[in-house]
KEMARDO-641353 format. One record per residue (C-alpha): residue number from 0; x, y, z. Coordinates in pm, whole numbers, plus 50000, padded with zeros to 5 digits. Each point is the difference from the previous one (the first is absolute). Example, Ala and Ser with C-alpha at 12.3 -4.5 7.8 and 13.67 -1.06 7.14 Angstrom:
<atoms>
0,51230,49550,50780
1,50137,50344,49934
</atoms>
This chain:
<atoms>
0,85845,51147,13711
1,49961,49888,49640
2,50273,50065,49744
3,49888,50206,49698
4,50120,49836,49677
5,49961,50172,49660
6,49988,49748,49710
7,50085,50148,49657
8,49881,49728,49756
9,49764,49969,49701
10,49945,49621,49993
11,49715,49892,50236
12,50134,49645,50024
13,50344,50125,50108
14,49835,50229,50260
15,49808,49702,50136
16,50318,49790,50021
17,50185,50281,50185
18,49714,50035,50250
19,49989,49623,50041
20,50372,49988,50084
21,49969,50289,50250
22,49712,49828,50179
23,50182,49668,49989
24,50298,50168,50170
25,49776,50146,50278
26,50070,50360,49899
27,49751,50227,50182
28,49928,50255,49727
29,49754,50208,49803
30,50065,50067,49632
31,49909,50231,49718
32,50044,49913,49630
33,50092,50248,49722
34,50101,49957,49635
35,50040,50353,49858
36,50246,50277,50081
37,49721,50233,50116
38,49853,49738,50235
39,50349,49923,50133
40,50081,50364,50077
41,49665,50049,50180
42,50061,49687,50210
43,50341,50129,50106
44,49834,50321,50126
45,49682,49854,50151
46,50061,49634,50086
47,50357,50065,50126
48,50121,49639,49967
49,50252,49834,50231
50,50127,49775,49717
51,49964,50021,49618
52,49984,49683,49786
53,50029,50088,49627
54,50018,49814,49670
55,50291,50108,49776
56,49811,50007,49669
57,49629,50058,49936
58,49787,50171,49733
59,49934,50340,50156
60,50341,50107,50130
61,50319,49830,50117
62,50166,49895,50326
63,50290,50241,49953
64,49756,50293,50001
65,49825,49859,50307
66,50332,49982,50187
67,50095,50359,49902
68,49662,50130,50129
69,50049,49805,50322
70,50347,50155,50053
71,49846,50342,49950
72,49679,49962,50202
73,50080,49724,50253
74,50380,49959,50013
75,50007,49792,50320
76,49732,49749,49893
77,50144,49652,49915
78,49952,49911,49630
79,50000,49641,49868
80,49975,49907,49630
81,49780,49693,49943
82,50065,49910,49634
83,49985,49717,49749
84,50370,50015,49912
85,50295,50239,50024
86,50365,49978,49899
87,50266,49960,50268
88,50188,50318,49901
89,49682,50206,49997
90,49903,49860,50342
91,50334,50109,50147
92,49964,50348,49850
93,49652,50034,50153
94,50129,49894,50344
95,50279,50256,49972
96,49745,50270,49915
97,49813,49927,50323
98,49743,49732,49912
99,49946,49801,50320
100,49968,49655,49842
101,49878,49798,49699
102,49776,49691,49988
103,49933,49790,49688
104,49636,49900,49952
105,50102,49640,49955
106,50156,50015,50350
107,49717,50184,50177
108,50051,49782,50305
109,50300,50225,50081
110,49778,50309,50018
111,49866,49940,50351
112,50350,49946,50142
113,50125,50327,49854
114,49693,50199,50112
115,50024,49862,50356
116,50370,50082,50008
117,49925,50359,49896
118,49734,50029,50270
119,50243,49861,50259
120,50274,50244,49895
121,49751,50285,50015
122,49903,49902,50358
123,50363,49978,50112
124,50082,50339,49850
125,49726,50170,50206
126,50109,49866,50342
127,50169,50224,50259
128,50377,50006,49942
129,50207,49760,50207
130,50245,50126,50259
131,50280,50004,49743
132,50035,49982,49623
133,50317,49826,49900
134,50216,50190,49754
135,50352,49874,49944
136,50273,50264,49973
137,50356,49959,49868
138,50129,49829,50318
139,49688,49800,50083
140,49886,50276,50238
141,49621,50016,50047
142,49802,50324,50017
143,49668,50020,50180
144,49679,50188,49951
145,49864,50037,50358
146,49625,50004,50068
147,49823,50159,50294
148,50028,49672,50193
149,50386,50001,49980
150,50164,49857,50322
151,50294,50158,50169
152,50340,50044,49842
153,50163,49692,50157
154,49726,49774,49879
155,50033,50154,49655
156,50377,49937,49995
157,49947,49641,50109
158,49735,49956,49734
159,50240,50151,49747
160,50274,49752,50090
161,49763,49701,49984
162,49860,50130,49672
163,50348,50035,49852
164,50094,49646,50098
165,49672,49869,49866
166,50043,50177,49669
167,50363,49891,49961
168,49903,49635,50059
169,49714,50043,49754
170,50234,50160,49746
171,50252,49714,50015
172,49763,49705,50045
173,49698,50108,49795
174,49919,49735,49735
175,49977,50271,49735
176,50223,50271,49848
177,50046,50331,50188
178,50228,50296,49964
179,50056,50374,50010
180,50094,50223,49706
181,50147,50341,50080
182,49990,50326,49807
183,49843,50094,49666
184,50230,49754,49817
185,49867,49711,50213
186,50329,49875,50141
187,49989,49673,50192
188,50065,50060,50374
189,49864,49678,50149
190,49863,49676,49855
191,49941,49655,50147
192,50124,49671,49855
193,49666,49919,49836
194,50030,50312,49784
195,50353,49906,49891
196,49872,49654,49903
197,49705,50159,49820
198,50212,50218,49769
199,50301,49766,49976
200,50256,50257,50123
201,50224,50032,50310
202,50207,50321,50034
203,49735,50266,49944
204,50016,50226,50309
205,50093,50356,49897
206,49895,49941,49639
207,49686,50131,49830
208,49722,49778,49867
209,50093,50099,49644
210,50363,49895,50056
211,49909,49665,50150
212,49720,49910,49764
213,49994,50232,49692
214,49739,49778,49834
215,49751,50091,50275
216,49960,50347,49841
217,49795,49846,49718
218,49762,49849,50258
219,49885,50348,50108
220,50091,49951,50367
221,50241,50297,50006
222,49714,50241,49919
223,49797,49852,50286
224,50293,50040,50243
225,50040,50360,49882
226,49629,50064,50064
227,50010,49852,50354
228,50316,50193,50080
229,49851,50330,49875
230,49643,49972,50132
231,50032,49776,50306
232,49698,49801,49878
233,50056,49628,50044
234,49968,49762,49706
235,49904,49636,50000
236,49934,49759,49718
237,49955,49627,49967
238,50132,49757,49742
239,50204,50259,49811
240,50191,49856,49703
241,50374,50078,50028
242,50265,49910,49744
243,50343,49934,50160
244,50339,49864,49898
245,49991,49795,50321
246,50288,49767,49913
247,50217,50290,49871
248,50048,49823,49668
249,49817,50248,49776
250,49686,49784,49989
251,49690,50190,50109
252,49746,49790,50195
253,49647,50079,50112
254,49906,50006,50368
255,49699,50126,50192
256,50005,50182,50333
257,49776,50181,50247
258,50138,50344,50088
259,49960,50256,50276
260,50184,50333,49979
261,49975,50231,50307
262,50169,50339,50040
263,50284,49986,50254
264,50033,50308,50222
265,50285,50131,50215
266,49972,50126,50358
267,49872,50337,49880
268,49719,49827,49811
269,50145,50076,49656
270,50006,49737,49727
271,50355,49875,49949
272,49935,49668,49826
273,49762,49713,49928
274,49935,49693,50215
275,49894,49700,49790
276,49865,49649,50039
277,49994,49751,49710
278,49864,49647,49992
279,50087,49764,49714
280,49668,49849,49887
281,50124,49866,49667
282,49922,49641,50093
283,49644,50084,50105
284,49932,50219,49697
285,50141,49751,49752
286,49807,49719,50169
287,49682,50208,49987
288,50058,50083,49635
289,50046,49631,49927
290,49681,49924,50191
291,49820,50272,49806
292,50141,49861,49674
293,49880,49652,50099
294,49660,50144,50087
295,49989,50171,49662
296,50095,49677,49828
297,49736,49817,50200
298,49745,50265,49905
299,50101,49974,49634
300,49977,49620,50007
301,49664,50021,50176
302,49860,50245,49746
303,50119,49791,49706
304,49879,49664,50129
305,49745,49857,49758
306,49799,49869,50299
307,49776,50217,50215
308,50189,50069,50324
309,49909,50219,50296
310,50072,50034,50371
311,49813,50114,50310
312,50102,50128,50342
313,49907,49818,50321
314,49653,50163,50006
315,49930,49885,49644
316,50038,50337,49824
317,50141,49966,49650
318,50338,50180,49996
319,50150,49888,49667
320,49890,49839,49675
321,50133,49954,49647
322,49861,50077,49656
323,49892,49642,49939
324,49780,50022,50313
325,49814,50308,49870
326,49946,49821,49669
327,49866,49691,50176
328,49772,50200,50235
329,49892,50246,49733
330,50062,50288,50241
331,50265,50171,50213
332,49941,49960,50375
333,50053,50291,50240
334,50324,49959,50192
335,49942,49987,50375
336,49622,49980,49957
337,49900,49687,49804
338,50044,49681,50200
339,50104,49640,49926
340,49916,49995,49631
341,49978,50242,49706
342,49671,49846,49887
343,49686,50126,50165
344,49817,49668,49956
345,50137,49645,50019
346,49836,49654,49975
347,50091,49643,50078
348,50019,49747,49715
349,49629,49926,50036
350,49917,50365,49939
351,49912,50086,50362
352,50110,50347,50123
353,50291,50004,50248
354,50028,50283,50257
355,50322,50197,49944
356,50118,49925,50355
357,49987,49628,49909
358,50204,50027,49680
359,50338,49817,49988
360,50200,50317,50089
361,49782,50066,50307
362,50037,49638,50115
363,50380,50016,49963
364,50021,50324,50203
365,49771,49861,50266
366,50140,49647,50031
367,50359,50043,49874
368,49980,49696,49774
369,50110,49971,49637
370,49732,49949,49734
371,50111,49835,49676
372,49785,49981,49689
373,49657,50066,50155
374,49764,50088,49717
375,49740,50273,50022
376,49799,50207,49754
377,50043,50377,49989
378,49761,50243,49839
379,50125,50308,49812
380,49812,50333,50012
381,49861,49928,49650
382,49844,49676,50126
383,50255,49769,49836
384,50105,49707,50218
385,50344,49841,50007
386,50122,49675,50158
387,50317,50052,50205
388,50229,49787,50215
389,50126,50168,50318
390,50351,49952,50142
391,50013,50193,50327
392,50300,50017,50238
393,50012,50193,50332
394,50290,50229,50109
395,50112,49902,50351
396,50256,50204,50196
397,50260,49878,50252
398,49743,50019,50278
399,49770,49763,49805
400,49756,50283,49935
401,49815,50019,49666
402,50096,50334,49841
403,49827,49947,49667
404,49966,49761,49710
405,50056,49965,49628
406,49758,49839,49757
407,50069,49880,49645
408,49687,49947,49790
409,50023,49782,49692
410,49725,50041,49745
411,49887,49641,49923
412,49693,50098,49803
413,50163,49879,49680
414,50057,49654,50148
415,49626,49957,50016
416,49978,50022,49628
417,50300,49770,49941
418,49785,49724,49849
419,49862,50242,49743
420,50354,50110,49931
421,50109,49641,49941
422,49718,49953,49750
423,50121,50297,49807
424,50367,49900,50023
425,50006,49841,49656
426,49862,50317,49850
427,50259,50206,50182
428,50271,49756,49895
429,49909,50052,49637
430,49998,50377,50052
431,50348,49977,50145
432,50120,49785,49712
433,49846,50233,49743
434,50142,50314,50155
435,50344,49850,50071
436,50290,50190,49845
437,50168,49672,49905
438,49893,49758,49731
439,49847,49673,50125
440,50016,49705,49759
441,49860,49649,50068
442,50085,49713,49762
443,49896,49633,50021
444,50209,49686,49969
445,49983,50029,49618
446,50138,50357,50015
447,49669,50147,49886
448,49891,50334,50146
449,49713,49956,50245
450,49992,50348,50155
451,50167,50341,49967
452,49914,50321,50176
453,49955,50339,49838
454,50360,50107,50069
455,50139,49690,49825
456,49803,50090,49688
457,50131,50358,50016
458,50361,49878,50024
459,49970,49789,49681
460,49744,50234,49832
461,49735,49724,49972
462,49645,49980,50133
463,49924,49731,50253
464,49786,49813,49747
465,50287,50000,49748
466,50236,49837,50251
467,49768,49735,50155
468,50058,49654,49844
469,50329,50088,49831
470,50316,49814,50101
471,50288,50197,50143
472,50218,49944,49690
473,49765,50221,49802
474,50137,50307,50181
475,50373,49922,49950
476,50258,50002,49725
477,50200,49687,49906
478,50273,50074,50250
479,49740,50035,50278
480,49838,49667,49907
481,50331,49817,50044
482,50061,50156,50343
483,49647,49925,50128
484,50019,49633,49894
485,50309,49955,50215
486,49833,50175,50296
487,49678,49797,49977
488,50196,49676,50029
489,50076,50106,50360
490,49640,50083,50097
491,49974,49697,50231
492,50270,50140,50230
493,49715,50166,50192
494,50160,50334,50072
495,49946,50351,49877
496,50227,50119,49722
497,50088,50357,49911
498,50140,50109,49668
499,50019,50279,49746
500,49831,49923,49672
501,49924,50166,49669
502,49652,49983,49841
503,49872,50134,49671
504,49691,50223,50027
505,49701,49993,49767
506,50157,50281,49798
507,50345,49843,49979
508,50164,50198,50278
509,50260,49833,50221
510,49876,49990,50361
511,50250,49912,50272
512,49848,49860,50318
513,50092,49873,50344
514,49807,49677,50065
515,49942,49822,50329
516,49853,49657,49919
517,49838,49773,50258
518,49906,49643,49897
519,49669,49870,50146
520,49945,49634,50085
521,49695,49798,50106
522,49976,49800,50322
523,50170,49707,49832
524,50297,50220,49908
525,49920,50001,49631
526,50080,50323,49813
527,49682,50177,49888
528,50078,50356,49910
529,50240,50292,50049
530,49929,50349,50133
531,50232,50277,49887
532,50035,50356,50127
533,50128,50213,49713
534,50161,50346,50032
535,50076,50212,49695
536,50370,50096,50024
537,50042,50123,49643
538,50098,50350,50111
539,50249,49874,50259
540,50145,49764,49737
541,50046,50295,49768
542,50166,50187,50287
543,50231,49703,50055
544,50097,49996,49631
545,50052,50376,50015
546,50223,49954,50304
547,50209,49745,49812
548,50027,50242,49711
549,50093,50278,50241
550,50273,49785,50157
551,50128,49930,49651
552,50004,50371,49923
553,50175,50069,50331
554,50270,49757,49895
555,50042,50200,49679
556,50007,50325,50199
557,50267,49857,50229
558,50203,49898,49697
559,49963,50347,49850
560,50093,50162,50332
561,50305,49778,50042
562,50112,50080,49646
563,49955,50378,50028
564,50065,50077,50366
565,50235,49940,50290
566,49795,49800,50253
567,50059,49889,50358
568,49780,49870,50282
569,50099,50079,50357
570,49841,49907,50333
571,49899,50250,50265
572,50345,49994,50163
573,50175,50090,49673
574,50127,49649,49915
575,50009,49922,49626
576,49782,49700,49909
577,49994,50025,49619
578,50184,50184,49721
579,49963,49976,49623
580,50279,49978,49742
581,49999,50376,49939
582,50067,50062,50372
583,50300,49766,49988
584,50122,50158,49678
585,50003,50359,50123
586,50123,49920,50354
587,50262,49753,49867
588,49911,49760,50283
589,49885,49644,49937
590,49657,49894,50117
591,50163,49772,50260
592,50200,50296,50136
593,49685,50213,50038
594,49735,49764,50141
595,49958,50029,50380
596,50231,50303,50007
597,49898,50341,50135
598,49894,50238,49724
599,50270,50242,50118
600,50255,49776,49820
601,49961,50233,49698
602,50001,50324,50201
603,50226,50274,49860
604,49988,50190,50332
605,49897,50303,49792
606,49665,50040,50173
607,49960,50101,50365
608,49876,49774,50278
609,49687,50220,50022
610,49932,49937,49629
611,49973,49623,50052
612,49811,50042,50328
613,49740,50200,49810
614,49973,49722,49739
615,49952,49731,50267
616,49744,50213,50184
617,49795,50035,49680
618,50026,49628,49928
619,49914,49902,50358
620,49677,50200,49968
621,49905,49788,49699
622,50048,50285,49751
623,50168,50005,49659
624,50341,50173,49983
625,50147,50153,49683
626,50333,50172,49955
627,50352,49989,49865
628,50280,49805,50174
629,50372,49997,49941
630,50145,49647,50038
631,50346,49843,49979
632,50069,49678,49808
633,50229,49723,50119
634,50294,50142,49798
635,49949,50346,50153
636,49832,50163,49699
637,49717,50240,50081
638,49660,49979,49838
639,49670,50190,50048
640,49659,49829,49995
641,49647,50141,49984
642,49839,49792,50278
643,49644,49899,50093
644,49947,49796,50318
645,49660,49831,50029
646,49895,49846,50336
647,49814,49667,50017
648,49752,50008,50290
649,49877,49712,50216
650,49642,49950,50122
651,50060,50252,50279
652,50105,50265,49751
653,50367,49987,50104
654,50283,49959,49744
655,50186,49670,50004
656,50213,50043,49688
657,50080,50259,49733
658,50045,49987,49622
659,50273,50234,49874
660,49979,50093,49630
661,50274,50219,49854
662,50118,50153,49674
663,50360,50092,49925
664,50017,50383,49973
665,50378,50037,50029
666,50032,50156,49653
667,49706,50230,50072
668,50158,50117,50327
669,50328,50078,49822
670,49811,50202,49737
671,49811,50173,50279
672,50326,50095,50173
673,50140,50136,49671
674,49684,50204,49948
675,50022,50135,50355
676,50360,50110,49936
677,49900,50174,49676
678,49712,50175,50182
679,50244,50129,50260
680,50227,50132,49726
681,49704,50165,49826
682,49885,50163,50325
683,50352,50132,50052
684,50009,50142,49646
685,49661,50169,50044
686,50109,50148,50332
687,50314,50143,49845
688,49795,50138,49709
689,49760,50172,50242
690,50293,50156,50182
691,50148,50118,49672
692,49674,50162,49886
693,49956,50166,50336
694,50358,50130,49999
695,49985,50127,49642
696,49667,50174,50059
697,50137,50185,50302
698,50316,50097,49811
699,49789,50138,49713
700,49762,50204,50214
701,50278,50199,50169
702,50129,50170,49678
703,49641,50057,49884
704,49927,50191,50318
705,50312,50213,49939
706,49894,50068,49640
707,49654,50111,50113
708,50170,50242,50245
709,50215,50148,49720
710,49693,50036,49776
711,49826,50196,50276
712,50300,50248,50009
713,49986,50038,49618
714,49622,50066,50010
715,50051,50273,50259
716,50289,50173,49817
717,49914,49957,49629
718,49748,50221,49818
719,50036,49840,49655
720,49680,49833,49879
721,50183,49725,49808
722,50214,49915,50300
723,49697,49979,50232
724,49815,49781,49751
725,50299,49767,49981
726,50023,50001,50378
727,49634,49883,50021
728,50072,49718,49756
729,50309,49900,50202
730,49800,50006,50327
731,49721,49782,49851
732,50256,49749,49876
733,50174,49993,50337
734,49664,49958,50183
735,49910,49708,49773
736,50339,49842,50064
737,49964,50063,50375
738,49652,49840,50000
739,50139,49702,49810
740,50283,49961,50252
741,49752,50035,50287
742,49786,49725,49844
743,50309,49780,49964
744,50070,50059,50371
745,49640,49914,50089
746,50021,49683,49795
747,50328,49901,50164
748,49866,50081,50350
749,49678,49811,49925
750,50192,49680,49937
751,50261,50041,50274
752,49805,50110,50304
753,49763,49793,50211
754,49654,50120,50100
755,49977,50250,50286
756,49639,49974,50114
757,49843,50298,50177
758,49661,50164,50038
759,49932,50243,49713
760,49767,50299,50026
761,49849,49963,49653
762,49825,50336,49970
763,50294,50204,50137
764,50261,49813,49796
765,49803,50051,49679
766,49947,50371,50070
767,50373,50046,50071
768,50099,49833,49673
769,49747,50203,49799
770,50125,50323,50164
771,50360,49912,49909
772,49900,49947,49636
773,49790,50316,49959
774,50329,50188,49922
775,50023,49816,49667
776,49923,50245,49722
777,49757,49750,49840
778,49797,49995,50326
779,49876,50352,49952
780,49622,50006,49948
781,49944,49637,50111
782,49739,49945,50272
783,50097,49728,50254
784,49731,49800,50186
785,50119,49780,50290
786,49754,49773,50185
787,50145,49696,50180
788,49779,49834,50263
789,50217,49840,50268
790,49747,49755,50152
791,50287,49802,50153
792,50367,50097,50057
793,50217,49908,49702
794,50352,49853,50038
795,50259,49972,49724
796,50347,50118,49890
797,49963,50380,49991
798,50298,50066,49769
799,49871,49761,49735
800,49642,50125,50047
801,50123,50358,49934
802,50188,49879,49689
803,49674,49861,49855
804,49805,50323,50067
805,50276,50235,49881
806,50045,49816,49668
807,49630,49966,49920
808,49903,50356,50103
809,50301,50163,49826
810,49915,49803,49682
811,49639,50115,50024
812,50126,50362,50023
813,50256,49971,49718
814,49763,49831,49755
815,49700,50229,50050
816,49839,50198,49720
817,50140,50350,50030
818,49720,50196,49827
819,49704,49802,50134
820,49767,50162,50256
821,49884,49823,50318
822,50320,49801,50035
823,50013,49780,50311
824,50181,49718,50179
825,49786,49797,50244
826,50164,49787,50268
827,49746,49783,50187
828,50031,49692,50213
829,49885,49792,50296
830,50188,49781,50252
831,49873,49710,50212
832,50148,49710,50201
833,50116,49818,49689
834,50102,50257,49738
835,50021,50354,49863
836,49836,50064,49666
837,50054,50339,49839
838,49968,50164,49661
839,50191,50282,49822
840,49778,50130,49718
841,50051,50292,49762
842,49839,50147,49689
843,50333,50036,49822
844,50117,49878,49660
845,49927,49632,50075
846,50183,49692,49871
847,49914,49812,49683
848,49883,49643,50058
849,50287,49867,49789
850,50251,50135,50254
851,49822,49907,50321
852,50160,49655,50027
853,50352,50145,49949
854,50008,50309,50219
855,50136,49804,50298
856,50296,49867,49794
857,50342,50142,50082
858,50104,50292,49773
859,49668,50004,49814
860,49900,50352,49897
861,49701,50122,49804
862,50077,50115,49645
863,50098,50366,49988
864,50060,50021,50376
865,50352,50127,50053
866,49970,50091,50366
867,49939,49659,50155
868,50278,49757,50098
869,49790,49688,49939
870,50080,49857,50341
871,49751,50171,50237
872,49699,49774,49939
873,50227,49694,50000
874,50114,50096,50352
875,49634,50057,50103
876,49899,49653,49881
877,50304,49841,50170
878,49934,50188,50327
879,49630,49903,50002
880,50104,49637,49969
881,50243,50029,50291
882,49720,50148,50215
883,49781,49696,49913
884,49763,50199,49781
885,49864,50038,49648
886,49969,50289,49755
887,49750,50038,49716
888,49954,50266,49734
889,49683,50131,49840
890,50072,50261,49733
891,49854,50147,49685
892,50199,50218,49766
893,49890,50363,50019
894,49773,49931,50300
895,50227,49916,50293
896,50165,49727,50206
897,49914,49822,50325
898,50259,49791,50188
899,49838,49764,50258
900,50239,49869,50266
901,49928,49739,50269
902,50259,49953,50279
903,49988,49745,50283
904,49969,50139,50353
905,50325,49872,50153
906,49891,50054,50358
907,50209,49776,50231
</atoms>
């Protein structure tokens, strides 16, 4: 019966290669090809494949979708990804999700093996169960599932005993790791010695996998054990990457293993653990990876060879070729179809056609001999013919069988025109000379110029015609003439000389050059001429002069630094290697006493160990460190230095020494300490003043409250008009004084108390404050409009927020126009994540522009206003600042006033 294989692939050539491999592996199959999701789903329903081979990426949908559809519509059908490339981590994840296997297209030869293994496993799984199925319980007891052909009880007991002994021997002597994990926590109950060697542990019985090897959690194996334990479905995987601290030294190493996890059941048939087998295949996997890497390198070398190279199998089918071969042939042959040669037509050197089965590659495959340098003519599809030399070598296996051959074709067409090339060599030589980026200068025995190339003329700013016939002295100054005369006296020494020389250009510019001069002699050894190669180095000469100037400036900088700063150089271990005079002066040590000493020689022990560790950590990372250090001189005096430590880095970017530059800030530190003391005294004074104000204000309010009570009794008992009028005046004065005291308390509280942040209901709070102020006699007849949009909850200090509203709204009431109709106070605002912005506007008396910059000053009152204390708006401005906000005023006298306040949303 033929196996039904569904191939999900869009590339016809890849489909052909897959089919070729299946046939080559003697797989008896029929196949159906699909490349869209719709076609794939129909095939799952109608074709009902036994195996699915799918690409991972293609234009119409993806392999992940194909696998999900398979799990839904054909969950038991084996699924193999056949893909160009895939990462190792992704491959493991796919295997864990249930993908049967993966095959790389470059290793298609593995496909047949994996398909045949699947078919074999499928056949075994459909056979009639054996007499017993071995399941190991906690004491190596074996349960049995008895078929209809079960023998009698005694035979079964005997079989059980034999089976136990067999399994125990297998467990102890098996050349691979085995063991049993019990319970949901996967506690080791039994393991053999190979498993202990595999994980590098000994005393593990009674411990969980997580206890023994906590690093194994990251490998994802715990989840798989959990799944097997919960579902009873076995799990197997090959060449799984595991990271283990095998030597128990904290160093994680990679290893590869084949795993089998099988649910372990007790006598009642319930799952009570997991039976596992593990085989260490690290050596095989690493070897294979190395082989694959070598194959990749071989493939890369092959593809980048400048010579046409290709190979054939034993039958002569072309199985590999490089880019140079396609260029030589003028076409790309069909892999597995074209035979012996990529050219359709070949000829011998006389132009006679050669049958393809008689070409050099065919002869090598047939006779097994090596062909070296045999020339043939190949014809490209466009009719062009090329002469090539063939170098063919057969592949012979250990059984002396020819398994294929490789052929290297060298295009020798150009050799046929070598004579023509030689004729044109002089022309090419001149082209090379003329296009050379160095000046070429030929002078005869009389030092006259016989030839210069274009570049030489450009260097000296002359035309070739202007230089021909002139002696070399023409292009030099007097100093140059003297030097050249001495050099020319040594021309018979017959060796090349190199020197740097200065010429003068046509326009008087100094041109520095590097000259390589080669004297030329005739057959008799007589000097005839000299050939010089001239390179313009004017710019590099300038750079050299600049470098000298820079070094000179650096010397000045060093002098200036030594004069103005305290300087030391220390090596990476903290040993002093250099100090300047200022360092010796402030430390009171001599230079001899300091050199090769540890830098801690000047430590005052003021700073902590952690302080210096932090400095060394910064320096070790190659970073600049700045800070202040307290040191102790040789005589015990203390001094402070503002310090900068600069690391010098080697070629590897690691510091090898450090330059310490310091400035004496001892006097500054003393002044700083004095200032700090004065600040503490000032803070203490301010605190005492706040307490005094607070105490006095409270002491004043108590008698005022008593006076107001007495006034109320007088108002109730007296009927005299003058007395009642005086009482009203007294009450107003007391109220003003009470408001002033209250403002003083608010001011004191504002500066003493920290912020107490809470959520504020803006609309409700505003309405409550307005309602509390409606009792003011000036509020009668004023229309209040309140519209605050709370788009986001607002957080701030509620007490201070109320202080702002109470002061601004009460002022708007007090300073309204009494006889004006349509009087109003509008309170509008809006809150968001960042801020609250609100406005308190009225159509009251307004504020003249001349006063608008002063109204927030303490004790400022408008002219003629006897009721105000002059402190309310000062407190408002101060409170707004504390709440991280701003306040603005827009006012026009006789029209009205608008206060615009913005407060930060202090949400935590």
